[in-house]
C-alpha positions in Angstrom: -18.7 -6.6 3.9 -19.3 -9.9 5.7 -16.6 -12.5 6.2 -17.7 -14.8 3.3 -18.0 -11.9 0.9 -14.6 -10.5 2.0 -13.0 -13.9 1.4 -14.7 -14.2 -2.0 -13.3 -10.8 -3.1 -9.9 -11.4 -1.6 -9.5 -14.7 -3.4 -10.6 -13.3 -6.8 -7.2 -11.9 -7.9 -5.5 -15.2 -8.9 -7.6 -15.6 -12.0 -6.4 -12.2 -13.2 -2.8 -12.4 -11.9 -1.2 -11.7 -15.3 -3.4 -8.7 -15.9 -2.7 -7.5 -12.4 1.0 -7.7 -12.9 0.7 -5.8 -16.2 -1.6 -3.0 -15.2 -1.6 -2.3 -11.5 0.6 0.7 -10.5 3.7 0.7 -8.3 3.9 2.9 -5.2 5.4 6.4 -4.6 8.9 6.0 -3.3 8.4 9.0 -1.0 5.5 7.1 0.6 7.5 4.0 1.1 10.4 6.0 2.7 8.0 7.7 5.1 6.5 4.3 6.1 10.0 3.0 6.8 11.7 6.0 8.3 11.0 5.2 12.0 11.8 1.5 11.6 14.9 0.2 13.5 16.3 -1.5 10.3 15.6 -2.4 6.7 14.4 -6.0 7.1 11.0 -5.7 5.6 8.1 -8.1 5.1 5.8 -7.3 2.2 2.7 -9.0 3.4 0.0 -9.9 0.9 2.6 -9.0 -1.7 0.5 -10.0 -4.8 2.6 -9.8 -7.9 5.3 -7.7 -6.3 4.3 -4.1 -7.0 5.2 -2.9 -3.5 8.1 -5.4 -3.3 9.8 -3.7 -6.3 9.4 -0.2 -4.8 10.9 -1.5 -1.5 13.9 -2.9 -3.4 14.3 0.5 -5.1 14.6 2.3 -1.7 17.2 -0.2 -0.5 15.2 -2.5 1.7 16.0 -6.2 2.4 12.6 -7.7 1.4 10.8 -10.9 2.1 7.5 -11.3 0.3 4.6 -13.4 1.6 1.5 -14.0 -0.6 -1.3 -16.6 -0.2 -2.5 -16.9 -3.8 -0.3 -19.3 -5.9 -1.0 -17.5 -9.2 0.0 -14.1 -7.8 3.1 -15.7 -6.2 4.1 -17.2 -9.5 3.9 -13.7 -11.1 6.0 -12.2 -8.3 8.7 -14.9 -8.6 8.8 -14.4 -12.3 9.2 -10.6 -12.1 11.6 -10.6 -9.1 13.4 -13.9 -9.0 16.0 -12.8 -6.5 13.5 -11.9 -3.8 12.6 -14.5 -1.1 8.9 -15.1 -1.8 7.0 -17.5 0.4 3.4 -18.8 0.5 1.6 -17.6 3.6 -1.0 -15.1 4.8 -1.3 -12.3 7.3 -3.0 -14.7 9.7 -0.2 -17.3 9.4 3.1 -15.6 8.6 5.9 -18.2 7.8 8.6 -16.2 9.6 10.3 -16.4 13.1 9.5 -14.1 16.0 11.0 -10.6 15.8 12.6 -11.3 12.4 11.7 -8.1 10.6 11.9 -4.4 11.3 8.8 -3.4 9.2 5.7 -5.1 7.8 4.2 -3.3 4.8 1.1 -4.2 2.9 0.2 -2.7 -0.5 -3.5 -2.5 -1.2 -3.9 -5.6 0.9 -4.5 -4.7 4.6 -8.3 -4.4 4.0 -8.3 -8.2 3.2 -6.7 -9.2 6.5 -8.6 -10.6 9.5 -6.9 -8.2 11.9 -8.2 -10.0 15.0 -5.9 -12.8 14.0 -3.4 -10.9 11.9 -2.6 -8.2 14.5 -1.0 -10.5 17.0 0.7 -12.4 14.3 2.2 -9.3 12.8 3.3 -8.2 16.2 5.0 -11.5 16.7 7.3 -11.2 13.6 8.1 -7.5 14.3 11.1 -6.5 16.2 10.5 -4.1 19.1 10.0 -0.6 17.7 9.1 -2.1 14.3 6.6 -0.6 11.9 3.4 -1.8 10.5 2.2 0.2 7.5 -0.6 -0.2 5.0 -0.2 1.6 1.7 -3.1 2.3 -0.8 -2.9 3.8 -4.2 -6.0 6.0 -4.6 -7.3 8.1 -7.5 -7.1 11.8 -6.9 -10.8 12.8 -7.4 -9.9 16.5 -6.6 -9.1 16.5 -10.4 -12.4 17.0 -12.3 -12.2 14.2 -14.8 -11.1 11.7 -12.2 -14.2 12.7 -10.1 -16.3 12.1 -13.2 -14.7 8.7 -13.8 -15.5 7.7 -10.2 -19.1 8.7 -10.7 -19.6 6.7 -13.9 -17.6 3.7 -12.8 -19.6 2.6 -9.8 -18.2 1.4 -6.4 -17.1 -2.0 -7.8 -14.5 -0.3 -9.9 -13.7 2.8 -7.7 -15.0 2.3 -4.2 -15.1 4.8 -1.3 -11.6 3.7 -0.2 -10.2 4.5 -3.6 -10.4 8.3 -3.2 -8.5 10.5 -0.7 -11.4 11.5 1.5 -12.8 8.0 1.6 -9.4 6.5 2.3 -8.8 8.9 5.3 -12.2 8.0 6.8 -12.1 4.3 6.2 -8.6 3.7 7.5 -8.8 5.9 10.5 -9.2 2.8 12.7 -10.7 0.0 10.5 -7.5 -1.8 9.7 -5.6 -1.5 12.9 -4.7 -4.6 14.9 -7.5 -5.8 17.1 -8.0 -8.2 20.1 -4.7 -8.2 21.9 -2.6 -7.0 19.0 -3.8 -3.5 19.4 -2.1 -3.2 22.8 1.2 -3.9 21.1 1.0 -0.8 18.8 1.1 2.9 19.3 -1.4 5.4 17.8 -1.7 5.5 14.0 -0.5 8.1 11.6 -1.8 8.9 8.1 0.0 10.5 5.3 -0.5 11.0 1.5 2.0 11.4 -1.3 1.5 12.5 -4.9 1.8 9.7 -7.4 0.7 9.0 -11.0 0.5 6.2 -13.6 0.9 6.6 -17.3 -2.2 5.1 -19.0 -4.2 5.1 -22.2 -7.9 4.7 -22.2 -7.6 1.0 -23.0 -5.0 0.4 -20.3 -6.9 2.3 -17.7 -10.0 0.2 -18.5 -7.8 -2.9 -18.1 -6.5 -1.6 -14.7 -10.0 -1.1 -13.4 -11.0 -4.6 -14.6 -8.5 -6.0 -12.0 -10.4 -4.6 -9.1 -12.0 -7.2 -6.8 -15.5 -5.9 -7.2 -15.1 -6.1 -11.0 -13.6 -9.6 -10.9 -16.5 -11.1 -8.9 -19.2 -9.3 -10.9 -21.4 -11.3 -13.3 -19.9 -11.0 -16.8 -22.8 -9.1 -18.4 -22.8 -6.5 -15.6 -19.0 -6.3 -15.8 -19.0 -5.6 -19.6 -21.7 -2.9 -19.1 -19.7 -1.2 -16.5 -16.5 -1.3 -18.5 -18.5 0.0 -21.5 -19.6 3.0 -19.5 -16.0 3.7 -18.5 -14.8 3.4 -22.1 -17.4 5.9 -23.2 -16.6 8.3 -20.5 -12.8 8.2 -21.3 -13.6 8.7 -25.0 -15.7 11.8 -24.2 -13.0 13.6 -22.2 -10.2 15.6 -23.9 -7.7 14.6 -21.2 -8.1 10.9 -21.9 -9.6 10.4 -25.4 -6.3 10.2 -27.4 -2.9 8.7 -26.5 -1.2 8.5 -23.2 -2.1 10.5 -20.1 -1.1 10.5 -16.4 -3.7 9.2 -14.0 -3.5 11.5 -11.0 -3.1 9.4 -7.9 -1.9 9.5 -4.3 -0.1 6.8 -2.4 -1.7 6.9 1.1 -0.1 5.4 4.2 -1.4 4.2 7.5 1.5 3.6 9.9 1.8 2.3 13.5 4.8 1.4 15.6 5.2 -1.8 17.7 5.8 -1.0 21.3 
């Protein structure tokens, strides 16, 4: 994806901020604890915090969280949901925090939008020595048969290569690590995966997939056709046709330590 296309996708969420807050999943607490366990303390920056999905999980595990989010509509939803959290406008490329002011920087389903050539040194600047940078992604577990079928009918705009375990492992192996000067400030990366799930109905799963960036930038006619295929598939499967079900997921973590 080129720079202009990446920016178009990254800036698409504000128009769907309310739906994002309603339908996107939280993160597995075990994944967040693993991301934080080598950090020297619990001062955590949630970078690209969106509507606060990761922020809420960080609070649940006892972290002292500051949230930074560039989109005003997403930031409004975060402040509404978590009014006691310090939530600031800013971006990975221009973090509004002092040097060495946090012990960990975490990003939930956001690191792939960062310009790491700029963001890497900026993240290193705000991290204390020995601090942790971790990206977390919720992916669908396509080792489950019906989830694999859903991925096939949905198309990459709704469920892309990074949204399944094998694709995530391959794409994050080095793609989202700090570049150009920032890389020298970080140790080798580690990857880990943790079971997770989200209670959904067919309608609410369709609504969740509609908040994906690829869907948000899609022409309306194509978007409706894609969502229609997804609805038809879910109606055809005994696991998802009636009532609530658990969407099998993993919270996947890419972690590096600041030297």
